[in-house]
N, C-alpha and C positions, 0 to 999 in steps of 0.2 A: 657709663663713666667708670674709669679705672679705680677711682677712689672708693667706690662702693664696697669693693671686696676687702678694703683695708679696715673697715669698721669692726671693732672687737665683737666677737661672738661669745656670749656667756657659756656656751656648751663646753668651752675650754677652761672654765674656772675650776679651781680646786681650793679646799680649805683644810688646814691642819690645826687641830686643837691639842695642845700639849705634845706636839710632834706626831700625833696620830692622824692619818688622812681620814676625813669624814666624807666619803664618796657620796653619801646620800643628801648632801646640801643642794637645794634647788635654787636658793636665792641668798645672796650675801651683800651686805652693805656696811661700810664703816665711814663715819663722817666726823669732821671737827667743826665745832661752832665756836667762833670767837666771841667772848663776852665783853661788852662795852658798857661804860657808864656815861650818861649825858653830862656834858660840861658846858656851862654858860659863862660868858664874860660880860661885864658892864659895858654898855655902849654898843653891843652887838645883839641883833635879834636872832642870830644863828644859834643853832644847837650843835655843838661839836661832840666828838666821841673820843673817849680815852679807853684803850684796851685794858682790861683788868685780868685777863687770863683766857683759858679756853677749856672746852668740854669735849670729850671724845665719846661718841655713842654709836651704836650700830645694832644690827639684827641679822639673824640668818634663819631661813626656813628649811627644815629638813624633812625628808620622808621618814615616817615613823616605822623604823625597822628595829632599832635598839632603844633601850632606856638609858642612853648616854648621859643626858643631863641629870636625870633622876639618880643614877648611880654616883655621879660626881657631887651632887648637891644635897639630896634629901636627908640622909642620915647626919651629915655634917651640920647642916643648918639647925636641925633639932637639938644638937649638942652645943650650939653657939659658935660653931666654927664656920667661917665664910670663905670658901675656896677662891683662889685667884688663878687665872690661866694665862697662857700665851697662845695667841692665834696668829697664824700665817695665812693670808689670802693671796691668791695669784690668779691671773687670767693671761693665757698665752696662746692666742689664736695664730696658727701658722701662716695665715693669709695677711695678718696685720703687720704693721711696721715694727712690732716688738711686743713685749708683754709688760704687765704691771704686777708688782708684788709688794705687799705691805706686811710688816710685822707689828702686831698689837701687843702691848705689854701691860701687865697689871690689870687684866680683864676681870670684871666682876659681872655676875649674872644676877640681876635684881629681882627676877620673878621666873617661875617655871611651873609647868603643869605637873601635878602628881598623876593625873589620868585625864585623858581627853579622847573622845571618839564621837562619830556621827554615823548612823546607819547608811549603808550604800555609798559611802565616801571613803576614798583612800586616806589613810592617816598621814597627817603632817603636823609639824609643831613649829611655831615661831619662837625664837629664842632672842629676846632683847638683851643687850649687854652694854657695858660702859668700859672705858679704858683710860688710863692716865698717862700713857706714853706710847709712842709709835715711831716707826721709821719707814720711809719709802725706800725699799730695797732696790726695786727696779722701776724705771719710768720709760715711757715710750718717747 
């Protein structure tokens, strides 16, 4: 089927943090969750929903080649300074109908490893993050 080749292939994904390409990213995801509060009305057994805002969260998994996160976070956090970042993620498979690109603003990293390893395993690191603004720059 012709459509099979149009499925986005993640091998063409790229991530930039603060304008710097992080080529060692293996996995990237950013999602928005809408926050709702339950609403009830007299005379109705139904529960309705009222949106109260949204939350942006994501994570990326990187091959452990550099101490990127530790350089950006460790000393600052000890001093009471909590860095914020800009992240641009894109996937642009030449076989697909186009590419997607998203800019994440006001990104915060809520936890990071100071050191992590396991014998006979290639090093990788998962970096969870949150964001308070975004824009879909390109859509398919």
